[in-house]
C-alpha positions in Angstrom: 0.0 0.0 0.0 1.3 3.5 -0.8 2.7 5.6 2.1 0.2 8.4 1.5 -2.8 8.4 3.8 -6.0 8.2 1.7 -8.9 10.7 2.1 -11.7 9.2 4.1 -14.9 11.0 3.3 -18.1 10.6 5.3 -21.3 10.4 3.2 -23.8 11.4 5.9 -27.3 10.9 4.5 -27.7 10.5 0.8 -31.2 10.0 -0.7 -32.4 7.9 2.2 -35.9 8.7 3.5 -35.9 10.9 6.6 -36.6 8.7 9.7 -35.9 5.5 7.7 -32.5 4.8 9.2 -31.3 5.1 12.8 -28.9 8.0 13.2 -29.6 9.5 9.8 -28.9 13.3 10.0 -31.4 15.4 8.1 -31.7 18.9 9.4 -28.8 21.4 9.3 -28.2 21.1 13.0 -28.2 17.3 12.8 -25.8 17.3 9.9 -23.5 19.8 11.7 -23.4 17.6 14.8 -22.6 14.6 12.7 -19.8 16.6 10.9 -18.2 17.1 14.3 -18.5 13.5 15.2 -17.2 12.0 11.9 -14.2 14.4 11.9 -13.3 13.3 15.4 -13.7 9.7 14.1 -11.2 10.2 11.3 -13.1 11.7 8.3 -11.3 14.4 6.3 -14.4 15.6 4.4 -18.1 15.2 4.4 -20.6 14.7 1.6 -24.3 15.6 2.3 -27.6 15.8 0.6 -29.2 19.0 2.1 -32.9 18.8 3.0 -35.7 21.4 3.4 -37.9 21.7 6.4 -40.0 18.8 5.2 -36.9 16.6 4.8 -36.9 16.7 1.0 -33.6 17.0 -0.9 -33.3 20.4 -2.5 -30.8 22.5 -4.5 -32.2 26.0 -3.8 -30.0 28.6 -2.2 -31.7 28.6 1.2 -31.5 24.8 1.6 -27.9 24.5 0.4 -26.8 27.5 2.4 -28.4 26.4 5.6 -26.7 23.1 5.7 -23.3 24.2 4.4 -23.2 27.1 6.8 -24.1 24.9 9.7 -21.3 22.4 9.0 -18.8 25.2 8.6 -19.8 26.8 11.9 -19.6 23.5 13.7 -16.5 22.0 12.1 -14.4 24.9 10.7 -12.0 23.8 8.0 -13.7 20.5 7.3 -14.5 20.4 3.5 -18.2 20.0 2.8 -19.7 18.8 -0.5 -23.2 18.3 -1.8 -25.0 16.3 -4.4 -26.4 17.6 -7.7 -28.2 14.4 -8.6 -30.9 14.6 -11.2 -33.5 13.0 -8.9 -33.3 16.2 -6.8 -34.2 18.4 -9.8 -34.8 16.5 -13.1 -34.8 19.5 -15.4 -31.1 20.4 -16.3 -32.0 24.0 -17.0 -33.7 24.4 -13.6 -30.7 22.7 -12.0 -28.4 25.3 -13.5 -30.6 28.2 -12.4 -30.6 26.8 -8.8 -26.8 26.5 -8.7 -26.5 30.0 -10.0 -28.7 31.2 -7.1 -26.3 29.8 -4.4 -25.0 32.5 -2.1 -23.2 30.0 0.2 -21.1 27.7 -2.0 -19.9 24.3 -0.8 -16.3 23.3 -1.2 -17.2 20.7 -3.8 -20.2 19.0 -5.5 -20.6 15.6 -7.1 -21.9 15.5 -10.7 -23.0 12.2 -12.2 -21.6 12.0 -15.7 -24.4 9.8 -17.0 -27.1 12.4 -16.3 -28.5 14.8 -18.9 -26.8 18.2 -18.6 -23.9 16.9 -16.4 -21.1 18.6 -18.2 -23.0 22.0 -18.2 -23.6 21.6 -14.4 -19.9 20.8 -13.9 -18.8 23.8 -16.0 -21.0 26.1 -14.0 -19.8 24.8 -10.6 -16.1 25.2 -11.7 -16.9 28.7 -13.0 -18.4 29.5 -9.5 -15.4 28.2 -7.7 -16.9 24.9 -6.5 -14.8 21.8 -6.9 -16.3 19.1 -9.0 -16.3 15.4 -8.1 -17.0 13.5 -11.3 -19.3 10.7 -10.4 -18.8 7.7 -12.7 -21.1 4.8 -12.4 -20.2 2.9 -15.6 -17.6 2.5 -18.3 -19.8 4.5 -20.7 -19.9 7.4 -18.2 -16.1 7.2 -18.0 -15.9 7.5 -21.7 -18.1 10.6 -21.5 -15.9 12.0 -18.8 -12.5 11.6 -20.5 -13.8 13.1 -23.7 -15.4 16.1 -22.0 -14.2 19.7 -21.4 -14.3 19.3 -17.6 -11.9 16.3 -17.4 -8.7 18.3 -16.8 -10.4 20.5 -14.2 -12.1 18.1 -11.8 -11.2 18.0 -8.1 -11.7 14.2 -7.9 -13.1 11.2 -9.8 -15.7 9.2 -7.9 -15.7 5.6 -9.2 -19.1 4.5 -8.0 -20.2 1.0 -9.2 -23.9 0.5 -8.4 -24.1 -3.3 -8.2 -24.7 -4.5 -4.7 -22.9 -7.8 -5.3 -19.3 -7.2 -4.3 -17.7 -9.2 -7.2 -19.9 -7.5 -9.7 -19.2 -4.1 -8.2 -15.5 -4.6 -8.5 -15.8 -5.8 -12.1 -17.6 -2.6 -12.9 -15.0 -0.5 -11.1 -12.2 -2.2 -13.1 -14.0 -1.4 -16.3 -14.2 2.2 -15.3 -10.5 2.2 -14.3 -9.5 0.8 -17.7 -11.1 3.8 -19.4 -9.5 6.3 -17.1 -6.1 4.6 -17.3 -6.2 4.5 -21.1 -6.7 8.3 -21.0 -3.9 8.7 -18.5 -6.2 10.8 -16.3 -4.3 12.2 -13.4 -7.1 13.3 -11.0 -7.3 11.6 -7.6 -9.8 8.7 -7.5 -12.2 7.7 -4.8 -13.7 4.3 -5.0 -16.8 3.3 -3.1 -19.6 0.7 -3.2 -23.1 0.6 -1.9 -25.2 -1.6 0.4 -23.8 -5.2 0.5 -20.8 -4.3 -1.7 -19.7 -1.4 0.5 -17.1 -3.0 2.7 -15.6 -5.2 0.0 -15.2 -2.3 -2.3 -13.8 -0.2 0.5 -11.1 -2.8 1.2 -10.3 -2.9 -2.5 -9.9 0.8 -2.6 -7.7 0.7 0.4 -5.5 -2.0 -1.2 -5.2 0.1 -4.3 -4.2 3.3 -2.4 -7.4 5.1 -3.6 -9.4 7.6 -1.5 -12.4 6.1 0.4 -15.8 7.0 1.6 -18.2 5.5 4.2 -21.4 6.5 5.8 -25.1 5.9 6.1 -25.7 6.9 2.5 -23.9 3.8 1.4 -24.5 1.3 4.2 -26.1 0.8 7.6 -23.9 -2.2 8.4 -20.5 -2.5 10.1 -17.8 -4.8 8.7 -18.9 -7.6 11.1 -22.5 -7.4 9.8 -23.9 -5.7 12.8 -26.1 -2.6 12.5 -24.3 0.8 12.7 -25.9 3.3 15.0 -24.3 6.4 13.5 -22.0 7.7 10.8 -19.3 8.2 13.3 -19.4 4.4 14.1 -18.9 3.6 10.4 -16.1 6.1 10.0 -14.3 4.7 13.1 -14.6 1.2 11.5 -13.1 2.4 8.3 -10.4 4.3 10.1 -9.4 1.1 11.9 -9.1 -0.7 8.5 -6.9 2.1 7.3 -4.6 1.8 10.3 -4.4 -2.0 10.0 -3.5 -1.7 6.4 -0.7 0.7 7.2 0.7 -1.7 9.8 0.0 0.4 12.8 
């Protein structure tokens, strides 16, 4: 394993239904408290899906600003990122208008390259000084990315295989990596899985020296199969794996 310490990012809530998972932070104050806890547990950044007063994911300035500001007040210096997924706002033109309206800008935002309007969304974020994490779910999306205008200017590449079977997820990740390697793309890569594939993919990312992420967005289970009670518990488990891999 490379000597450099990988980024461990905490994905705090995702698109999960409010109240559907124990410990899921939804309101700005809940997210802020979780940001403190995961930083203490070893996270170097947080990714969050901001919610309105009814618990719905939103991209408007007030919703984004409230959550980002709360995290920054509670955990100064901790990079905070948000999602721009098309399920939050399906119309690409409206999505762009909402991003233009942001008065409090996150440090970074994820953009899924398979979505309509993704390159335009990424271009606008970069123009506004927001780092772009290029979310790549498939080899086809990787092809879109490497041929796009944003490829040289992204903060990070998220390799995000969607299969929940660990072996299938790792095959998809390898297909994506082949496209990126062929293009000699230099941006840092973060590899993560979801649901049952989460911990197997995390271990693969750790073995490859890639950045990692963990949190209730991806899984509610700890490596031993028991139920996690919080994002901080998941982050601590991942941090222990990192330490073990480094021979500490």
